[in-house]
C-alpha positions as CSV (number, residue, x, y, z in Angstrom):
1,X,8.4,27.2,33.7
2,X,10.9,27.3,30.8
3,X,12.9,30.4,30.2
4,X,12.8,32.5,27.1
5,X,15.9,31.0,25.6
6,X,14.5,27.4,25.8
7,X,11.2,28.4,24.3
8,X,12.9,30.3,21.5
9,X,15.1,27.3,20.7
10,X,12.0,25.0,20.7
11,X,10.2,27.3,18.3
12,X,13.2,27.2,15.9
13,X,13.4,23.4,16.1
14,X,9.7,22.9,15.4
15,X,9.9,25.5,12.5
16,X,12.7,23.5,10.9
17,X,10.8,20.3,11.2
18,X,7.8,22.1,9.6
19,X,9.9,23.0,6.6
20,X,11.0,19.4,6.2
21,X,7.4,18.0,6.4
22,X,6.1,20.7,4.1
23,X,8.8,19.8,1.5
24,X,8.0,16.1,1.8
25,X,4.3,16.8,1.4
26,X,5.0,18.7,-1.8
27,X,7.3,16.0,-3.2
28,X,4.7,13.3,-2.4
29,X,2.0,15.4,-4.1
30,X,4.1,15.6,-7.3
31,X,4.7,11.8,-7.2
32,X,1.0,11.0,-6.8
33,X,0.2,12.4,-10.2
34,X,2.9,10.3,-11.9
35,X,2.0,7.1,-10.0
36,X,-1.7,7.7,-10.7
37,X,-1.0,8.0,-14.5
38,X,0.9,4.8,-14.4
39,X,-2.0,2.9,-12.7
40,X,-4.5,4.5,-15.2
41,X,-2.4,3.4,-18.1
42,X,-2.2,-0.2,-16.8
43,X,-5.8,-0.6,-15.7
44,X,-7.3,-1.1,-19.2
45,X,-4.9,-3.9,-20.0
46,X,-5.7,-5.6,-16.6
47,X,-9.4,-5.3,-17.3
48,X,-9.1,-6.6,-20.8
49,X,-7.1,-9.5,-19.5
50,X,-9.9,-10.4,-17.1
51,X,-12.5,-10.1,-19.8
52,X,-10.6,-12.2,-22.3
53,X,-9.9,-14.9,-19.7
54,X,-13.6,-14.9,-18.8
55,X,-14.6,-15.4,-22.5
56,X,-12.1,-18.1,-23.1
57,X,-13.0,-20.0,-19.8
58,X,-16.7,-19.8,-20.8
59,X,-16.0,-21.4,-24.2
60,X,-13.7,-24.0,-22.8
61,X,-16.1,-25.0,-20.1
62,X,-14.1,-27.4,-17.9
63,X,-10.3,-27.3,-17.9
64,X,-7.6,-29.5,-16.4
65,X,-5.2,-26.6,-16.1
66,X,-3.4,-26.8,-12.7
67,X,-4.0,-23.1,-11.9
68,X,-7.7,-23.5,-12.1
69,X,-7.8,-26.7,-10.0
70,X,-8.7,-26.1,-6.3
71,X,-6.7,-28.4,-4.0
72,X,-8.6,-30.7,-1.7
73,X,-6.7,-29.5,1.4
74,X,-5.0,-26.2,2.1
75,X,-1.8,-27.2,3.8
76,X,0.6,-24.5,2.5
77,X,-0.3,-20.9,1.9
78,X,1.8,-18.2,0.2
79,X,1.1,-14.6,1.1
80,X,2.5,-11.7,-1.1
81,X,2.9,-8.8,1.3
82,X,3.2,-5.4,-0.6
83,X,4.4,-2.4,1.6
84,X,6.9,0.4,1.2
85,X,10.6,0.8,1.6
86,X,10.2,4.0,3.7
87,X,8.1,5.1,6.6
88,X,6.6,8.5,7.4
89,X,3.3,7.3,5.7
90,X,0.9,7.0,8.6
91,X,-0.6,3.6,8.9
92,X,0.2,2.6,5.3
93,X,2.6,-0.2,6.3
94,X,1.1,-1.2,9.7
95,X,-2.3,-1.8,8.3
96,X,-1.0,-4.3,5.8
97,X,1.2,-6.1,8.3
98,X,-1.5,-6.3,10.9
99,X,-3.9,-7.8,8.3
100,X,-1.3,-10.3,7.2
101,X,-0.7,-11.3,10.9
102,X,-4.4,-11.9,11.3
103,X,-4.5,-13.9,8.1
104,X,-1.5,-16.0,9.1
105,X,-3.0,-16.8,12.5
106,X,-6.3,-17.8,10.8
107,X,-4.5,-20.1,8.3
108,X,-2.2,-21.6,11.0
109,X,-5.2,-22.3,13.2
110,X,-6.7,-24.3,10.3
111,X,-3.5,-26.4,10.2
112,X,-1.8,-24.7,7.3
113,X,1.8,-23.6,7.0
114,X,2.3,-20.0,5.8
115,X,5.2,-18.5,3.8
116,X,5.6,-14.9,2.7
117,X,6.9,-12.9,-0.2
118,X,8.1,-9.6,1.2
119,X,7.9,-6.6,-1.2
120,X,9.3,-3.5,0.6
121,X,12.0,-3.0,3.2
122,X,9.4,-2.5,5.9
123,X,8.1,-6.0,5.3
124,X,11.6,-7.5,5.1
125,X,12.6,-5.9,8.4
126,X,9.3,-6.8,10.1
127,X,9.5,-10.5,9.3
128,X,13.3,-10.8,9.7
129,X,12.9,-9.4,13.3
130,X,10.2,-12.1,14.0
131,X,12.4,-14.9,12.6
132,X,10.2,-15.4,9.6
133,X,12.4,-15.8,6.5
134,X,10.6,-14.6,3.3
135,X,10.9,-17.0,0.4
136,X,11.4,-14.0,-1.9
137,X,12.3,-10.4,-0.9
138,X,12.4,-7.2,-2.9
139,X,13.8,-3.9,-1.6
140,X,14.2,-0.5,-3.1
141,X,11.4,-0.9,-5.6
142,X,8.3,0.1,-3.7
143,X,8.0,3.5,-5.2
144,X,8.9,2.3,-8.8
145,X,7.9,-1.3,-9.2
146,X,9.2,-3.2,-12.3
147,X,7.6,-5.8,-14.5
148,X,10.6,-8.1,-13.7
149,X,9.6,-8.1,-10.0
150,X,6.1,-9.2,-10.8
151,X,7.4,-11.8,-13.2
152,X,9.7,-13.3,-10.6
153,X,6.9,-13.5,-8.0
154,X,4.4,-14.9,-10.6
155,X,6.9,-17.6,-11.8
156,X,7.6,-18.8,-8.2
157,X,3.9,-18.8,-7.3
158,X,2.7,-20.5,-10.6
159,X,5.4,-23.2,-10.4
160,X,4.8,-23.9,-6.7
161,X,1.1,-24.1,-7.1
162,X,1.3,-26.3,-10.2
163,X,3.6,-28.9,-8.5
164,X,1.4,-28.9,-5.4
165,X,3.9,-27.4,-2.9
166,X,1.5,-24.4,-2.4
167,X,-2.3,-24.7,-2.1
168,X,-3.2,-21.0,-2.1
169,X,-1.6,-17.7,-3.1
170,X,-3.0,-14.5,-1.5
171,X,-1.8,-10.9,-2.1
172,X,-2.3,-8.1,0.5
173,X,-1.8,-4.5,-0.4
174,X,-3.2,-1.0,-0.2
175,X,-5.3,0.1,-3.1
176,X,-5.2,3.8,-4.1
177,X,-9.0,4.6,-4.1
178,X,-8.1,8.2,-4.9
179,X,-5.3,10.6,-4.2
180,X,-6.3,11.0,-0.6
181,X,-7.8,7.7,0.4
182,X,-6.3,4.2,0.5
183,X,-8.2,0.9,0.8
184,X,-6.7,-2.3,2.2
185,X,-7.2,-5.3,-0.2
186,X,-6.8,-9.0,0.2
187,X,-7.1,-10.9,-3.0
188,X,-7.0,-14.7,-3.8
189,X,-4.6,-15.0,-6.7
190,X,-4.4,-18.8,-6.9
191,X,-6.4,-20.9,-7.6
192,X,-7.8,-18.7,-10.4
193,X,-11.6,-18.3,-9.9
194,X,-13.1,-17.9,-13.4
195,X,-16.6,-17.8,-12.0
196,X,-15.7,-14.5,-10.4
197,X,-14.7,-13.2,-13.8
198,X,-18.1,-14.2,-15.2
199,X,-19.8,-12.3,-12.4
200,X,-17.7,-9.2,-12.9
201,X,-18.3,-9.3,-16.6
202,X,-22.1,-9.7,-16.1
203,X,-22.1,-6.8,-13.7
204,X,-20.2,-4.6,-16.2
205,X,-22.6,-5.6,-18.9
206,X,-25.6,-4.6,-16.8
207,X,-24.1,-1.2,-16.0
208,X,-23.1,-0.4,-19.6
209,X,-25.7,1.2,-21.9
210,X,-26.8,-0.8,-25.0
211,X,-26.4,-4.4,-25.8
212,X,-23.1,-6.0,-26.6
213,X,-23.1,-8.7,-29.3
214,X,-20.5,-11.4,-29.2
215,X,-19.1,-12.7,-32.4
216,X,-17.7,-16.0,-33.4
217,X,-14.1,-16.5,-32.3
218,X,-11.6,-19.0,-33.7
219,X,-8.9,-20.2,-31.3
220,X,-5.5,-21.5,-32.6
221,X,-4.4,-24.1,-31.8
222,X,-7.4,-24.7,-29.4
223,X,-9.3,-22.8,-26.6
224,X,-7.6,-25.0,-24.0
225,X,-4.1,-24.0,-25.3
226,X,-5.1,-20.3,-25.3
227,X,-6.4,-20.6,-21.7
228,X,-3.1,-22.3,-20.7
229,X,-1.2,-19.3,-22.0
230,X,-3.5,-16.7,-20.5
231,X,-3.6,-18.0,-16.9
232,X,0.1,-17.3,-16.1
233,X,-0.1,-14.0,-17.9
234,X,-3.1,-13.1,-15.8
235,X,-1.2,-13.9,-12.6
236,X,1.7,-11.7,-13.7
237,X,-0.6,-8.8,-14.7
238,X,-2.5,-9.0,-11.4
239,X,0.7,-8.9,-9.4
240,X,2.1,-6.0,-11.4
241,X,-1.1,-4.0,-11.1
242,X,-1.1,-4.6,-7.3
243,X,2.5,-3.4,-7.1
244,X,1.9,-0.1,-9.0
245,X,-1.4,0.4,-7.2
246,X,0.4,0.1,-3.9
247,X,3.1,2.6,-5.1
248,X,0.4,5.2,-5.9
249,X,-1.3,4.5,-2.5
250,X,2.0,5.0,-0.7
251,X,2.5,8.5,-2.1
252,X,-1.1,9.4,-1.1
253,X,-0.6,8.1,2.4
254,X,2.7,9.9,2.8
255,X,1.2,13.2,1.6
256,X,-1.6,12.9,4.1
257,X,0.8,12.1,6.9
258,X,3.1,15.0,6.1
259,X,0.2,17.3,5.7
260,X,-1.0,16.3,9.2
261,X,2.6,16.7,10.6
262,X,2.8,20.2,9.0
263,X,-0.5,21.3,10.5
264,X,0.6,20.0,13.9
265,X,3.9,21.8,13.7
266,X,2.0,25.0,12.8
267,X,-0.2,24.6,15.8
268,X,2.7,23.9,18.1
269,X,4.6,27.0,16.9
270,X,1.5,29.1,17.6
271,X,1.2,27.6,21.1
272,X,4.9,28.1,21.8
273,X,4.8,31.7,20.5
274,X,1.9,32.5,22.9
275,X,3.8,30.9,25.8
276,X,6.9,32.9,24.8
277,X,5.0,36.2,24.8
278,X,3.5,35.4,28.2
279,X,6.8,34.5,29.7
280,X,8.4,37.6,28.2
281,X,5.6,39.8,29.4
282,X,6.0,38.3,32.9
283,X,9.7,39.0,32.9
284,X,9.1,42.6,31.8
285,X,6.5,43.1,34.5
286,X,8.9,41.7,37.1
287,X,11.6,44.0,36.0
288,X,9.3,47.0,36.1
289,X,8.2,46.1,39.6
290,X,11.8,45.7,40.8
291,X,12.7,49.1,39.3
292,X,9.7,50.8,40.9
293,X,10.4,49.1,44.2
294,X,14.0,50.2,44.1
295,X,13.1,53.8,43.3
296,X,10.6,53.9,46.2
297,X,13.2,52.5,48.6
298,X,15.6,55.3,47.5
299,X,13.0,58.0,48.1
300,X,12.4,56.6,51.6
């Protein structure tokens, strides 16, 4: 059984850890609000982009744009992996990395080669250790993604898909469902599926009250030219929204993890305190017994 000094030192160590986890929980809680406001501000633009793209694609009908054309064979797949730069966020990073591993094995089993874009130090370290060199890597920006980061990824993906060196582009990240819950998402970015836009638009129209009337629209110089400009912008917007959504989810996951760690530390301190009191009471009882025994021996 440990002595009183060991237990006391352990209580002090756990209490110090509890202060750290509690502070990190409070910091993450403050960052959740800012990250959530950023996602909320960008969401209407992303939704409007999808709606506009659906309208233009409907009016154009068929299009020869390379980003809409599905390749006959999927031989090369690009996966954009979005995780965090730091740990201490529960299963936030591991869930994404495991899903990407399953996706890579599935694509490789089908005969495709897979390359990755690593967003976050955890992804860079994970793939570097496994001798998988990311085609693009971004570190130090997971908590505060930039438009430039999304532009660079989108430019690489669009050019590679257009020239045929990549046949599919998939992004995997954590969606901030709310401040306490994260949802793993796997989205096909390229080729762009305009039929999915039409389905989403129809669903939104069914849910909205009242009837929406569409007016006549004049496209300059042509609907096809407008669509050609919108498609790369859609790819950039989708990637940027995924990055900031993941940033918000990261803070929520870290707050949950630190909250659990603080609760566990509190429970451990209570357990150690009870053990300390039992050991101390046992030591006092032993001392009293020795004193009484010694006094009885002197009387004899």
